[in-house]
DSSP file (Angstrom, degrees, kcal/mol; ACC not computed):
  #  RESIDUE AA STRUCTURE BP1 BP2  ACC     N-H-->O    O-->H-N    N-H-->O    O-->H-N    TCO  KAPPA ALPHA  PHI   PSI    X-CA   Y-CA   Z-CA
    1    1 A M              0   0    0      0, 0.0     2,-0.1     0, 0.0     0, 0.0   0.000 360.0 360.0 360.0 133.2   11.0   34.5  140.1
    2    2 A T     >  -     0   0    0      1,-0.1     4,-1.7     0, 0.0     5,-0.1  -0.464 360.0-109.4 -93.5 167.1    8.9   32.4  137.8
    3    3 A L  H  > S+     0   0    0      1,-0.2     4,-1.4     2,-0.2    -1,-0.1   0.857 119.6  56.7 -61.9 -35.7    8.6   28.6  137.6
    4    4 A R  H  > S+     0   0    0      1,-0.2     4,-0.8     2,-0.2    -1,-0.2   0.906 105.7  49.8 -63.5 -41.7   10.6   28.7  134.4
    5    5 A D  H  4 S+     0   0    0      1,-0.2     3,-0.4     2,-0.2    -1,-0.2   0.858 109.6  52.2 -64.5 -34.9   13.5   30.5  136.0
    6    6 A M  H  < S+     0   0    0     -4,-1.7    -1,-0.2     1,-0.2    -2,-0.2   0.776 101.5  60.3 -73.8 -26.0   13.6   28.0  138.8
    7    7 A S  H  < S+     0   0    0     -4,-1.4     2,-0.3    -3,-0.2    -1,-0.2   0.766  93.4  76.5 -75.3 -23.3   13.7   25.0  136.4
    8    8 A R  S  < S-     0   0    0     -4,-0.8     3,-0.1    -3,-0.4     0, 0.0  -0.679  85.5-123.8 -86.9 138.0   17.0   26.2  134.9
    9    9 A S        -     0   0    0     -2,-0.3    -2,-0.1     1,-0.1     3,-0.1  -0.573  39.0 -98.0 -76.2 145.8   20.2   25.7  136.8
   10   10 A P        -     0   0    0      0, 0.0     2,-0.4     0, 0.0    -1,-0.1  -0.319  38.5-108.4 -64.9 145.7   22.1   28.9  137.3
   11   11 A R        -     0   0    0     -3,-0.1   153,-0.1     1,-0.0    -3,-0.0  -0.604  39.1-167.7 -74.9 126.5   24.9   29.6  134.9
   12   12 A R        -     0   0    0     -2,-0.4   159,-0.1    -3,-0.1    -3,-0.0  -0.910  25.1-105.6-117.4 146.0   28.2   29.2  136.6
   13   13 A P        -     0   0    0      0, 0.0     3,-0.0     0, 0.0    -1,-0.0  -0.354  39.3-107.3 -64.9 148.3   31.6   30.3  135.3
   14   14 A R    >   -     0   0    0      1,-0.1     3,-1.6     2,-0.0     2,-0.1  -0.640  39.5-113.2 -75.9 126.7   33.9   27.6  134.1
   15   15 A P  T 3  S+     0   0    0      0, 0.0    -1,-0.1     0, 0.0   156,-0.0  -0.361  95.9   8.0 -64.2 137.0   36.7   27.1  136.6
   16   16 A G  T >  S+     0   0    0      1,-0.1     3,-1.5    -2,-0.1     4,-0.5   0.345  90.3 121.8  80.1  -6.8   40.1   28.0  135.2
   17   17 A Y  T X   +     0   0    0     -3,-1.6     3,-1.3     1,-0.3    -1,-0.1   0.842  64.7  61.9 -61.4 -36.0   38.7   29.5  132.0
   18   18 A P  T 3> S+     0   0    0      0, 0.0     4,-1.5     0, 0.0    -1,-0.3   0.717  91.0  71.2 -65.2 -14.1   40.2   33.0  132.6
   19   19 A A  H <> S+     0   0    0     -3,-1.5     4,-2.8     1,-0.2     5,-0.2   0.841  88.6  62.7 -67.8 -31.5   43.6   31.3  132.5
   20   20 A L  H <> S+     0   0    0     -3,-1.3     4,-2.6    -4,-0.5     5,-0.2   0.963 106.7  39.4 -61.8 -55.1   43.3   30.7  128.7
   21   21 A P  H  > S+     0   0    0      0, 0.0     4,-2.6     0, 0.0    -1,-0.2   0.896 117.1  51.4 -64.2 -35.4   43.1   34.4  127.6
   22   22 A L  H  X S+     0   0    0     -4,-1.5     4,-2.4     2,-0.2    -2,-0.2   0.914 111.3  47.5 -65.1 -40.7   45.7   35.4  130.2
   23   23 A L  H  X S+     0   0    0     -4,-2.8     4,-3.0     2,-0.2     5,-0.3   0.922 112.8  48.8 -64.6 -44.3   48.1   32.6  128.9
   24   24 A L  H  X S+     0   0    0     -4,-2.6     4,-2.5    -5,-0.2    -2,-0.2   0.907 112.7  48.1 -62.3 -41.9   47.5   33.6  125.3
   25   25 A L  H  X S+     0   0    0     -4,-2.6     4,-2.3    -5,-0.2    -1,-0.2   0.909 113.7  47.2 -65.0 -41.4   48.1   37.3  126.1
   26   26 A F  H  X S+     0   0    0     -4,-2.4     4,-2.5     2,-0.2    -2,-0.2   0.946 114.2  45.6 -65.2 -48.5   51.3   36.4  128.0
   27   27 A V  H  X S+     0   0    0     -4,-3.0     4,-2.8     1,-0.2     5,-0.2   0.911 113.5  50.9 -62.1 -42.2   52.7   34.1  125.3
   28   28 A G  H  X S+     0   0    0     -4,-2.5     4,-2.6    -5,-0.3     5,-0.2   0.912 110.6  48.2 -61.2 -43.1   51.8   36.7  122.6
   29   29 A A  H  X S+     0   0    0     -4,-2.3     4,-2.6     2,-0.2    -2,-0.2   0.904 113.3  47.9 -65.0 -41.0   53.6   39.5  124.5
   30   30 A V  H  X S+     0   0    0     -4,-2.5     4,-2.8     2,-0.2     5,-0.2   0.942 114.4  45.4 -65.4 -47.4   56.7   37.3  125.0
   31   31 A L  H  X S+     0   0    0     -4,-2.8     4,-2.5     2,-0.2    -2,-0.2   0.929 116.1  45.6 -62.4 -45.2   56.8   36.2  121.4
   32   32 A L  H  X S+     0   0    0     -4,-2.6     4,-2.5    -5,-0.2    -1,-0.2   0.916 114.2  48.9 -64.8 -42.7   56.3   39.7  120.1
   33   33 A G  H  X S+     0   0    0     -4,-2.6     4,-2.5    -5,-0.2    -2,-0.2   0.907 112.5  47.9 -62.7 -42.2   58.8   41.2  122.5
   34   34 A F  H  X S+     0   0    0     -4,-2.8     4,-2.9     2,-0.2     5,-0.2   0.899 111.7  50.5 -66.6 -39.9   61.4   38.6  121.6
   35   35 A G  H  X S+     0   0    0     -4,-2.5     4,-2.5    -5,-0.2    -2,-0.2   0.906 111.5  47.7 -63.0 -42.1   60.8   39.2  117.9
   36   36 A V  H  X S+     0   0    0     -4,-2.5     4,-2.5     2,-0.2    -2,-0.2   0.920 113.1  48.8 -64.6 -43.5   61.2   42.9  118.4
   37   37 A W  H  X S+     0   0    0     -4,-2.5     4,-2.4     2,-0.2    -2,-0.2   0.941 113.4  46.0 -61.8 -48.0   64.4   42.4  120.4
   38   38 A Q  H  X S+     0   0    0     -4,-2.9     4,-2.5     1,-0.2     5,-0.2   0.910 112.7  50.3 -63.1 -41.7   65.9   40.0  117.8
   39   39 A S  H  X S+     0   0    0     -4,-2.5     4,-2.9    -5,-0.2     5,-0.2   0.913 110.2  50.6 -62.0 -42.3   64.9   42.3  115.0
   40   40 A G  H  X S+     0   0    0     -4,-2.5     4,-2.3     2,-0.2    -2,-0.2   0.914 110.5  49.2 -62.1 -42.8   66.5   45.3  116.8
   41   41 A Q  H  X S+     0   0    0     -4,-2.4     4,-2.1     2,-0.2    -2,-0.2   0.933 114.5  45.0 -60.5 -46.3   69.7   43.3  117.3
   42   42 A S  H  X S+     0   0    0     -4,-2.5     4,-1.1     2,-0.2    93,-0.6   0.890 113.6  48.2 -69.2 -39.8   69.9   42.3  113.7
   43   43 A L  H  < S+     0   0    0     -4,-2.9     4,-0.5     2,-0.2    -1,-0.2   0.871 111.3  51.1 -68.7 -35.7   69.1   45.7  112.3
   44   44 A R  H >< S+     0   0    0     -4,-2.3     3,-1.4    -5,-0.2     4,-0.2   0.893 106.5  55.4 -65.0 -39.5   71.7   47.3  114.6
   45   45 A A  H >< S+     0   0    0     -4,-2.1     3,-1.4     1,-0.3    -1,-0.2   0.777  93.8  68.9 -65.2 -26.1   74.2   44.7  113.3
   46   46 A A  T 3< S+     0   0    0     -4,-1.1    -1,-0.3     1,-0.3    -2,-0.2   0.770 100.3  49.6 -63.4 -23.6   73.5   45.8  109.7
   47   47 A G  T <  S+     0   0    0     -3,-1.4    -1,-0.3    -4,-0.5    -2,-0.2   0.435  89.7 106.3 -93.7  -0.6   75.2   49.1  110.7
   48   48 A W  S <  S-     0   0    0     -3,-1.4    75,-0.2    -4,-0.2    -3,-0.0  -0.322  84.4 -87.4 -72.3 160.1   78.3   47.5  112.2
   49   49 A P        -     0   0    0      0, 0.0    73,-2.2     0, 0.0     2,-0.5  -0.311  42.9-132.2 -62.4 153.9   81.7   47.5  110.4
   50   50 A V  E     -A  121   0A   0     71,-0.2     2,-0.3    -3,-0.1    71,-0.2  -0.943  22.4-175.5-116.1 130.2   82.2   44.7  107.9
   51   51 A A  E     -A  120   0A   0     69,-2.8    69,-3.3    -2,-0.5     2,-0.6  -0.875  31.1-112.5-116.8 153.6   85.4   42.6  107.8
   52   52 A T  E     +A  119   0A   0     -2,-0.3    29,-0.6    67,-0.2    67,-0.2  -0.775  43.7 179.1 -86.4 124.6   86.3   39.9  105.3
   53   53 A G  E     -AB 118  80A   0     65,-3.5    65,-2.1    -2,-0.6     2,-0.4  -0.607  23.2-126.8-116.3 178.5   86.3   36.5  107.1
   54   54 A T  E     -AB 117  79A   0     25,-2.3    25,-2.2    63,-0.3     2,-0.4  -0.997  22.1-121.1-130.9 132.5   87.0   32.9  106.1
   55   55 A V  E     + B   0  78A   0     61,-2.2    60,-3.0    -2,-0.4    23,-0.3  -0.577  30.8 174.5 -71.8 126.3   84.7   29.9  106.7
   56   56 A T  E     +     0   0A   0     21,-2.7     2,-0.3    -2,-0.4    22,-0.2   0.636  67.1  17.8-107.0 -21.5   86.7   27.4  108.8
   57   57 A R  E     + B   0  77A   0     20,-1.7    20,-2.6    56,-0.1    -1,-0.4  -0.981  56.6 175.6-151.7 140.3   83.9   24.8  109.4
   58   58 A S  E     + B   0  76A   0     -2,-0.3     2,-0.3    18,-0.2    18,-0.2  -0.864  25.5 133.4-149.1 108.0   80.5   24.3  107.8
   59   59 A Q  E     - B   0  75A   0     16,-2.6    16,-3.0    -2,-0.3     2,-0.4  -0.989  51.3-111.8-154.3 159.5   78.3   21.3  108.9
   60   60 A A  E     - B   0  74A   0     -2,-0.3    42,-0.0    14,-0.2    -2,-0.0  -0.820  35.5-168.2 -93.4 132.7   74.8   20.3  109.9
   61   61 A V  E     - B   0  73A   0     12,-2.6    12,-2.8    -2,-0.4    -2,-0.0  -0.926  31.1 -95.4-122.5 147.4   74.4   19.3  113.5
   62   62 A P  E     - B   0  72A   0      0, 0.0    10,-0.3     0, 0.0     3,-0.1  -0.327  35.2-172.9 -59.1 139.7   71.5   17.5  115.3
   63   63 A A  E     -     0   0A   0      8,-2.9     9,-0.2     1,-0.5     2,-0.1  -0.166  48.0 -76.8-130.7  40.6   69.2   20.1  116.9
   64   64 A G  E     -     0   0A   0      7,-0.3     7,-2.9     2,-0.0    -1,-0.5  -0.403  58.2 -66.9  97.9-175.4   66.7   18.0  118.9
   65   65 A R  E     - B   0  70A   0      5,-0.2     2,-0.4    -2,-0.1     5,-0.2  -0.932  32.6-172.1-122.8 142.3   63.7   16.0  118.0
   66   66 A L  E >  S- B   0  69A   0      3,-3.3     3,-1.5    -2,-0.4    -2,-0.0  -0.954  78.6 -22.3-134.4 113.6   60.4   17.0  116.6
   67   67 A A  T 3  S-     0   0    0     -2,-0.4     3,-0.1     1,-0.3    -1,-0.1   0.918 126.4 -51.7  51.6  49.4   57.6   14.4  116.4
   68   68 A E  T 3  S+     0   0    0      1,-0.2     2,-0.4     0, 0.0    -1,-0.3   0.644 118.7 112.6  62.9  16.4   60.1   11.6  116.4
   69   69 A R  E <  S-B   66   0A   0     -3,-1.5    -3,-3.3    32,-0.0     2,-0.3  -0.959  70.5-120.6-115.1 138.8   62.1   13.3  113.5
   70   70 A R  E     -B   65   0A   0     -2,-0.4    -5,-0.2    -5,-0.2     2,-0.2  -0.603  23.8-144.8 -78.0 132.7   65.5   14.6  114.1
   71   71 A G  E     -     0   0A   0     -7,-2.9    -8,-2.9    -2,-0.3     2,-0.4  -0.640  11.4-149.3 -91.4 156.6   65.9   18.3  113.5
   72   72 A W  E     -BC  62  99A   0     27,-1.2    27,-2.5   -10,-0.3    29,-0.2  -0.965   6.2-159.9-129.9 144.6   69.2   19.7  112.0
   73   73 A R  E     -B   61   0A   0    -12,-2.8   -12,-2.6    -2,-0.4     2,-0.3  -0.983  22.4-124.0-124.4 131.8   70.8   23.1  112.5
   74   74 A P  E     -B   60   0A   0      0, 0.0     2,-0.5     0, 0.0   -14,-0.2  -0.589  28.4-164.7 -72.8 132.8   73.4   24.6  110.1
   75   75 A E  E     +B   59   0A   0    -16,-3.0   -16,-2.6    -2,-0.3     2,-0.4  -0.978   9.2 179.0-124.3 123.7   76.6   25.4  112.0
   76   76 A V  E     -B   58   0A   0     14,-0.6     2,-0.4    -2,-0.5   -18,-0.2  -0.982   8.2-168.2-126.0 132.1   79.2   27.7  110.5
   77   77 A Q  E     +B   57   0A   0    -20,-2.6   -21,-2.7    -2,-0.4   -20,-1.7  -0.938  14.9 171.2-116.4 145.4   82.5   28.8  112.1
   78   78 A Y  E     -BD  55  89A   0     11,-2.4    11,-3.1    -2,-0.4     2,-0.3  -0.976  23.4-139.3-148.6 157.4   84.6   31.6  110.6
   79   79 A T  E     +BD  54  88A   0    -25,-2.2   -25,-2.3    -2,-0.3     2,-0.3  -0.895  24.7 168.2-117.7 152.5   87.6   33.7  111.4
   80   80 A Y  E     -BD  53  87A   0      7,-2.2     7,-3.4    -2,-0.3     2,-0.4  -0.976  29.2-121.3-156.2 161.6   88.0   37.4  110.7
   81   81 A R  E     + D   0  86A   0    -29,-0.6     2,-0.3    -2,-0.3     5,-0.2  -0.926  29.6 168.5-113.4 134.6   90.4   40.3  111.6
   82   82 A A  E >  S- D   0  85A   0      3,-2.5     3,-2.0    -2,-0.4    -2,-0.1  -0.984  70.1  -4.4-143.8 132.4   89.2   43.4  113.4
   83   83 A D  T 3  S-     0   0    0     -2,-0.3     3,-0.1     1,-0.3    -1,-0.1   0.833 129.7 -56.2  54.3  36.1   91.4   46.1  114.9
   84   84 A G  T 3  S+     0   0    0      1,-0.2     2,-0.3     0, 0.0    -1,-0.3   0.453 117.3 104.6  81.2   0.3   94.5   44.1  114.2
   85   85 A L  E <   -D   82   0A   0     -3,-2.0    -3,-2.5     0, 0.0     2,-0.4  -0.841  68.0-124.8-115.1 152.9   93.3   41.0  116.1
   86   86 A T  E     -D   81   0A   0     -2,-0.3     2,-0.3    -5,-0.2    -5,-0.2  -0.819  30.5-175.7 -97.1 133.5   92.0   37.7  114.8
   87   87 A Y  E     -D   80   0A   0     -7,-3.4    -7,-2.2    -2,-0.4     2,-0.4  -0.862  18.1-140.2-124.9 159.1   88.6   36.5  116.1
   88   88 A R  E     -D   79   0A   0     -2,-0.3     2,-0.3    -9,-0.2    -9,-0.2  -0.976  22.2-174.3-119.9 134.0   86.5   33.4  115.6
   89   89 A G  E     +D   78   0A   0    -11,-3.1   -11,-2.4    -2,-0.4    42,-0.1  -0.882  23.5 177.6-127.5 160.3   82.7   33.6  115.2
   90   90 A E        +     0   0    0     -2,-0.3   -14,-0.6   -13,-0.2     2,-0.6   0.405  46.8 113.6-134.3  -7.6   79.9   31.1  115.0
   91   91 A R        +     0   0    0     39,-0.2    41,-1.1     1,-0.2    42,-0.1  -0.596  31.8 176.7 -82.5 119.4   76.7   33.2  114.7
   92   92 A L  S    S-     0   0    0     -2,-0.6    41,-3.6     1,-0.3    40,-0.4   0.910  72.5 -26.1 -77.3 -48.4   74.9   33.0  111.4
   93   93 A N    >   -     0   0    0     39,-0.2     3,-0.6    38,-0.1    -1,-0.3  -0.876  65.7 -96.8-153.0-178.7   72.1   35.3  112.6
   94   94 A F  T 3  S+     0   0    0     39,-0.3   -53,-0.1    -2,-0.3   -52,-0.1   0.299 107.0  73.1 -90.6  10.7   70.3   36.4  115.7
   95   95 A F  T 3  S-     0   0    0    -56,-0.0    -1,-0.2   -57,-0.0     3,-0.2   0.301  95.5-125.4-111.6   9.5   67.5   33.9  115.4
   96   96 A R    <   -     0   0    0     -3,-0.6     2,-0.1     1,-0.2    -2,-0.1   0.943  35.2-136.6  42.3  68.3   69.2   30.6  116.3
   97   97 A L        +     0   0    0     -4,-0.1     2,-0.4   -23,-0.1    -1,-0.2  -0.307  29.0 179.7 -61.6 123.9   68.2   29.0  113.0
   98   98 A N        -     0   0    0     -3,-0.2     2,-0.3   -25,-0.1   -25,-0.2  -0.987   8.1-161.7-121.7 136.6   66.9   25.4  113.3
   99   99 A T  B     -C   72   0A   0    -27,-2.5   -27,-1.2    -2,-0.4   -36,-0.1  -0.731  19.6-137.9-110.7 166.4   65.7   23.5  110.4
  100  100 A T  S    S+     0   0    0     -2,-0.3     2,-0.3   -29,-0.2   -34,-0.1   0.532  83.2  46.2 -99.8  -8.3   63.5   20.4  110.4
  101  101 A S  S  > S-     0   0    0    -29,-0.2     4,-1.8     1,-0.1     5,-0.1  -0.958  72.1-130.5-136.1 153.9   65.4   18.5  107.7
  102  102 A L  H  > S+     0   0    0     -2,-0.3     4,-2.5     1,-0.2     5,-0.2   0.872 112.1  56.3 -65.1 -37.4   69.0   17.7  106.9
  103  103 A R  H  > S+     0   0    0      1,-0.2     4,-2.1     2,-0.2    -1,-0.2   0.896 105.4  51.0 -62.6 -40.5   68.3   18.8  103.3
  104  104 A G  H  > S+     0   0    0      2,-0.2     4,-1.4     1,-0.2    -1,-0.2   0.900 111.1  47.7 -64.0 -40.8   67.2   22.2  104.6
  105  105 A A  H  X S+     0   0    0     -4,-1.8     4,-2.2     1,-0.2    -2,-0.2   0.911 111.9  50.0 -65.9 -41.8   70.3   22.7  106.7
  106  106 A R  H  X S+     0   0    0     -4,-2.5     4,-1.4     1,-0.2    -2,-0.2   0.856 104.5  58.6 -65.7 -34.1   72.5   21.6  103.8
  107  107 A R  H  < S+     0   0    0     -4,-2.1     4,-0.3     1,-0.2    -1,-0.2   0.893 109.9  43.8 -62.0 -39.3   70.8   24.1  101.5
  108  108 A I  H >< S+     0   0    0     -4,-1.4     3,-1.4     1,-0.2    -2,-0.2   0.900 110.6  55.0 -69.7 -41.7   71.8   26.9  103.9
  109  109 A L  H >< S+     0   0    0     -4,-2.2     3,-1.8     1,-0.3    -2,-0.2   0.698  88.3  77.8 -68.3 -18.9   75.3   25.5  104.2
  110  110 A E  T 3< S+     0   0    0     -4,-1.4    -1,-0.3     1,-0.3    -2,-0.2   0.801  91.1  55.9 -59.0 -27.2   75.8   25.6  100.5
  111  111 A R  T <  S+     0   0    0     -3,-1.4    -1,-0.3    -4,-0.3    -2,-0.2   0.616 109.0  48.6 -78.8 -12.0   76.4   29.3  100.8
  112  112 A Y  S <  S+     0   0    0     -3,-1.8    -1,-0.2    -4,-0.2    -2,-0.1  -0.459  70.3 169.1-129.3  61.0   79.2   28.8  103.3
  113  113 A P    >   -     0   0    0      0, 0.0     3,-2.0     0, 0.0   -58,-0.3  -0.421  50.0 -87.5 -70.7 151.5   81.7   26.2  102.1
  114  114 A V  T 3  S+     0   0    0      1,-0.3   -58,-0.2   -56,-0.2   -36,-0.1  -0.328 114.7  22.9 -59.0 134.7   84.9   25.8  104.0
  115  115 A G  T 3  S+     0   0    0    -60,-3.0    -1,-0.3     1,-0.3   -59,-0.1   0.221  90.3 130.0  92.8 -12.8   87.6   28.3  102.8
  116  116 A Q    <   -     0   0    0     -3,-2.0   -61,-2.2   -62,-0.1    -1,-0.3  -0.515  61.6-118.0 -76.0 139.2   85.1   30.7  101.2
  117  117 A P  E     -A   54   0A   0      0, 0.0     2,-0.3     0, 0.0   -63,-0.3  -0.545  36.1-172.2 -73.0 143.1   85.5   34.4  102.1
  118  118 A V  E     -A   53   0A   0    -65,-2.1   -65,-3.5    -2,-0.2     2,-0.7  -0.958  29.2-112.7-134.7 152.1   82.4   35.9  103.9
  119  119 A A  E     -A   52   0A   0     -2,-0.3     2,-0.6   -67,-0.2   -67,-0.2  -0.780  35.5-162.5 -84.8 118.6   81.3   39.3  105.0
  120  120 A V  E     -A   51   0A   0    -69,-3.3   -69,-2.8    -2,-0.7     2,-0.6  -0.909   8.7-152.8-108.7 121.1   81.4   39.4  108.8
  121  121 A H  E     -AE  50 131A   0     10,-2.5    10,-2.1    -2,-0.6     2,-0.4  -0.822  23.0-174.0 -89.2 124.2   79.5   42.2  110.6
  122  122 A Y  E     - E   0 130A   0    -73,-2.2     8,-0.2    -2,-0.6     6,-0.1  -0.927  30.4-109.1-125.7 149.3   81.2   42.8  114.0
  123  123 A D        -     0   0    0      6,-2.6     6,-0.3     3,-0.6     3,-0.2  -0.590  21.8-149.0 -72.7 120.7   80.3   45.0  116.9
  124  124 A P  S    S+     0   0    0      0, 0.0    -1,-0.2     0, 0.0     4,-0.0   0.785  98.6  48.3 -66.2 -24.8   82.8   47.9  117.1
  125  125 A R  S    S+     0   0    0      1,-0.3     3,-0.1     2,-0.1    -2,-0.0   0.798 129.3  21.8 -82.6 -29.5   82.6   48.0  120.9
  126  126 A R  S >  S-     0   0    0     -3,-0.2     3,-2.7     3,-0.2    -3,-0.6  -0.727  71.2-174.4-135.1  83.2   83.1   44.3  121.3
  127  127 A P  T 3  S+     0   0    0      0, 0.0    -1,-0.1     0, 0.0    -4,-0.1   0.681  80.0  68.8 -58.6 -17.2   84.8   43.0  118.1
  128  128 A S  T 3  S+     0   0    0     -6,-0.1     2,-0.6    -3,-0.1   -40,-0.1   0.646  84.0  83.9 -74.7 -12.2   84.5   39.4  119.3
  129  129 A R    <   +     0   0    0     -3,-2.7    -6,-2.6    -6,-0.3     2,-0.3  -0.825  64.3 153.4 -93.7 119.2   80.7   39.7  118.8
  130  130 A S  E     -E  122   0A   0     -2,-0.6     2,-0.3    -8,-0.2   -39,-0.2  -0.908  26.5-168.9-144.7 167.2   79.9   39.0  115.1
  131  131 A V  E     -E  121   0A   0    -10,-2.1   -10,-2.5    -2,-0.3   -39,-0.2  -0.982  15.6-154.8-156.4 149.9   77.2   37.8  112.7
  132  132 A L  S    S+     0   0    0    -41,-1.1     2,-0.5   -40,-0.4   -39,-0.2   0.852  82.4  49.8 -94.7 -42.5   77.0   36.8  109.1
  133  133 A Q        +     0   0    0    -41,-3.6   -39,-0.3   -42,-0.1     2,-0.3  -0.867  66.9 176.0-105.6 127.9   73.3   37.4  108.2
  134  134 A V        +     0   0    0     -2,-0.5     3,-0.2   -41,-0.1     2,-0.2  -0.774  33.0  61.3-123.8 170.0   71.7   40.7  109.1
  135  135 A G  S    S-     0   0    0    -93,-0.6     3,-0.2    -2,-0.3   -92,-0.1  -0.475 100.7 -52.5 103.4-178.7   68.3   42.3  108.5
  136  136 A L  S >  S+     0   0    0      1,-0.2     3,-2.6    -2,-0.2     4,-0.2   0.849  81.0 144.4 -66.9 -35.2   64.8   41.2  109.6
  137  137 A G  G >  S+     0   0    0      1,-0.3     3,-0.6    -3,-0.2    -1,-0.2  -0.022  73.5   2.8  41.7-111.8   65.3   37.7  108.2
  138  138 A L  G 3  S+     0   0    0      1,-0.2     4,-0.4    -3,-0.2    -1,-0.3   0.201 104.9  93.1 -95.3  15.4   63.5   35.2  110.4
  139  139 A S  G X>  +     0   0    0     -3,-2.6     4,-2.0     1,-0.2     3,-0.6   0.736  66.5  79.7 -79.6 -19.2   62.0   37.5  113.0
  140  140 A W  H <> S+     0   0    0     -3,-0.6     4,-2.9     1,-0.2     5,-0.2   0.841  85.9  57.0 -61.3 -34.6   58.7   37.8  111.1
  141  141 A P  H 3> S+     0   0    0      0, 0.0     4,-3.0     0, 0.0     5,-0.3   0.902 108.1  48.8 -62.9 -35.4   57.3   34.4  112.4
  142  142 A L  H <> S+     0   0    0     -3,-0.6     4,-2.6    -4,-0.4     5,-0.2   0.920 112.5  47.5 -66.3 -42.2   57.8   35.6  115.9
  143  143 A W  H  X S+     0   0    0     -4,-2.0     4,-2.6     2,-0.2     5,-0.2   0.935 115.3  46.0 -61.1 -45.9   56.0   38.9  115.1
  144  144 A L  H  X S+     0   0    0     -4,-2.9     4,-2.5     2,-0.2    -2,-0.2   0.936 115.7  44.0 -65.6 -48.3   53.2   37.0  113.4
  145  145 A L  H  X S+     0   0    0     -4,-3.0     4,-2.5     2,-0.2    -1,-0.2   0.896 115.1  50.0 -64.6 -39.7   52.8   34.4  116.1
  146  146 A G  H  X S+     0   0    0     -4,-2.6     4,-2.4    -5,-0.3    -2,-0.2   0.932 112.9  45.4 -63.5 -46.2   53.0   37.0  118.8
  147  147 A A  H  X S+     0   0    0     -4,-2.6     4,-2.5    -5,-0.2    -2,-0.2   0.900 113.9  49.7 -65.2 -40.3   50.4   39.2  117.2
  148  148 A A  H  X S+     0   0    0     -4,-2.5     4,-2.8    -5,-0.2     5,-0.2   0.915 112.0  47.9 -64.6 -42.6   48.1   36.2  116.5
  149  149 A S  H  X S+     0   0    0     -4,-2.5     4,-2.8     2,-0.2     5,-0.2   0.904 112.8  48.3 -65.6 -41.4   48.3   35.1  120.1
  150  150 A L  H  X S+     0   0    0     -4,-2.4     4,-2.5    -5,-0.2    -2,-0.2   0.914 113.5  47.8 -63.5 -42.0   47.7   38.6  121.4
  151  151 A T  H  X S+     0   0    0     -4,-2.5     4,-2.4     2,-0.2    -2,-0.2   0.935 114.8  44.5 -64.4 -46.9   44.7   38.9  119.1
  152  152 A L  H  X S+     0   0    0     -4,-2.8     4,-2.7     2,-0.2     5,-0.2   0.925 114.6  48.9 -64.7 -44.7   43.2   35.6  120.1
  153  153 A G  H  X S+     0   0    0     -4,-2.8     4,-2.4    -5,-0.2    -2,-0.2   0.907 112.5  48.7 -61.1 -41.7   43.9   36.2  123.8
  154  154 A G  H  X S+     0   0    0     -4,-2.5     4,-2.7    -5,-0.2    -1,-0.2   0.890 111.4  49.8 -64.4 -39.5   42.2   39.6  123.5
  155  155 A A  H  X S+     0   0    0     -4,-2.4     4,-2.7     2,-0.2    -2,-0.2   0.916 112.7  45.9 -66.0 -43.2   39.2   38.1  121.6
  156  156 A V  H  X S+     0   0    0     -4,-2.7     4,-2.0     2,-0.2    -2,-0.2   0.912 114.1  49.3 -65.9 -41.3   38.7   35.4  124.2
  157  157 A W  H  X S+     0   0    0     -4,-2.4     4,-1.3    -5,-0.2    -2,-0.2   0.937 112.6  47.7 -60.0 -47.3   39.1   37.9  127.0
  158  158 A W  H  X S+     0   0    0     -4,-2.7     4,-0.6     1,-0.2     3,-0.3   0.908 111.3  50.3 -62.4 -43.5   36.6   40.2  125.3
  159  159 A A  H  < S+     0   0    0     -4,-2.7     3,-0.5     1,-0.2    -1,-0.2   0.864 113.9  45.6 -64.1 -35.4   34.1   37.4  124.8
  160  160 A G  H >< S+     0   0    0     -4,-2.0    11,-0.6     1,-0.2     3,-0.6   0.671 102.3  64.3 -82.7 -17.0   34.4   36.3  128.4
  161  161 A R  H 3< S+     0   0    0     -4,-1.3    -1,-0.2    -3,-0.3    -2,-0.2   0.626  81.1  81.0 -83.3 -11.7   34.1   39.8  130.0
  162  162 A G  T 3X S-     0   0    0     -4,-0.6     4,-0.7    -3,-0.5     3,-0.3   0.701  78.4-158.2 -71.7 -20.1   30.5   40.5  128.8
  163  163 A G  T X4> -     0   0    0      6,-0.9     5,-1.9    -3,-0.6     3,-0.6  -0.211  50.5 -39.4  71.0-168.4   28.8   38.5  131.5
  164  164 A E  G >45S+     0   0    0      1,-0.2     3,-1.3     3,-0.2    -1,-0.2   0.856 132.5  64.2 -62.0 -38.6   25.2   37.2  131.1
  165  165 A R  G 345S+     0   0    0     -3,-0.3    -1,-0.2     1,-0.3    -2,-0.2   0.851 110.9  35.8 -58.0 -37.4   24.0   40.3  129.3
  166  166 A W  G <<5S-     0   0    0     -4,-0.7    -1,-0.3    -3,-0.6    -2,-0.2   0.317 118.0-104.6-101.3   7.2   26.2   39.7  126.3
  167  167 A G  T < 5S+     0   0    0     -3,-1.3    -3,-0.2    -4,-0.4    -2,-0.1   0.529  85.3 113.3  85.2   4.6   26.0   36.0  126.3
  168  168 A G  S   <S-     0   0    0     -5,-1.9     2,-0.4     1,-0.1    -1,-0.3  -0.318  74.8 -86.3 -98.0-175.6   29.5   35.5  127.8
  169  169 A Q        -     0   0    0    -10,-0.2     2,-0.9    -2,-0.1    -6,-0.9  -0.736  25.1-138.1 -92.5 141.0   30.7   34.2  131.1
  170  170 A G        +     0   0    0     -2,-0.4    -9,-0.1     1,-0.2    -1,-0.1  -0.324  66.2 119.2 -91.7  53.1   30.9   36.5  134.0
  171  171 A W        +     0   0    0     -2,-0.9    -1,-0.2   -11,-0.6   -10,-0.1   0.500  47.9  85.3 -99.5  -4.6   34.2   35.1  135.2
  172  172 A L  S    S-     0   0    0    -12,-0.5     2,-0.1    -3,-0.4   -15,-0.0  -0.780  82.0-111.9-100.4 142.4   36.4   38.1  135.0
  173  173 A P              0   0    0      0, 0.0    -2,-0.1     0, 0.0    -1,-0.0  -0.405 360.0 360.0 -65.7 145.3   36.7   40.7  137.8
  174  174 A R              0   0    0     -2,-0.1    -2,-0.0     0, 0.0   -13,-0.0   0.418 360.0 360.0-101.6 360.0   35.3   44.1  136.8
């Protein structure tokens, strides 16, 4: 060991640092999995039978607070007949749509005025389960955020796994 080596303090791993890539990988997997599940539900619903329904209620409801601004969610209720029975539904889509403005919620609700006929996709095995909007719709942000989180978590993991030789921290078990 030379005098120069002794003058430098040894490099130590940062405590808790491996939690960041693990957290990013976990969050990415959850978001991506949820996006895939929601997309699958919505695409499956596109193949369900369609009944003509009627909008019975259409309004914007408060949906929590975001940065001291109230968020609004469009809420639509409708009735439809399937297999000789009348059912009531409330699901617009499988993505629990929340908007950040009252104007955005009202823009969606313009398509569903009270009394208007609507195409209702209903589950043939459980006709009480229904939805108005089908297709991929709003699942792409979950896919995008999940993939970005997985990529970032993988990059941080990769950078940290190299140890001293590659300029990274040697904090991960080998």
